[in-house]
Steps between C-alpha positions, in 0.01 A plus 500: 500500500144597414397525142491831311761661721842623403763236574753580773790395281595385153576152634156466662336616179688239296412231754130589489508515121659154484226364729230653281654350185516156666134524604390605155710234327343231719166568330317453830379858547142588415459761227429790739806420713712463187396848390584644843834317500579633152423858607718466810776347291485794260530743795799310636665485158460877461651554847797273419562666164486845659736397779748352253487815285580717803794278598631505143483880503694510829765276345525733199544797735766309696688408184496860377598666826683219679276579799165339579241774520132463585275491197180699515233387259339794319167309506485498883 
């Protein structure tokens, strides 16, 4: 997956985020690469949080109606 693109799935985003954290924790990245990695990590974290919020909303809808209905985000 190329950098600065939307992940194809939540699982791929988490995997990429874990790899970034491991790289940064190793302390082997030059400062400029660390900054780029941090920015990408922040993008991935935002994507994951947004995805989880949408799934939680779908679960709330399912619990209320006993039927899973698609959730449309008002921000889209």
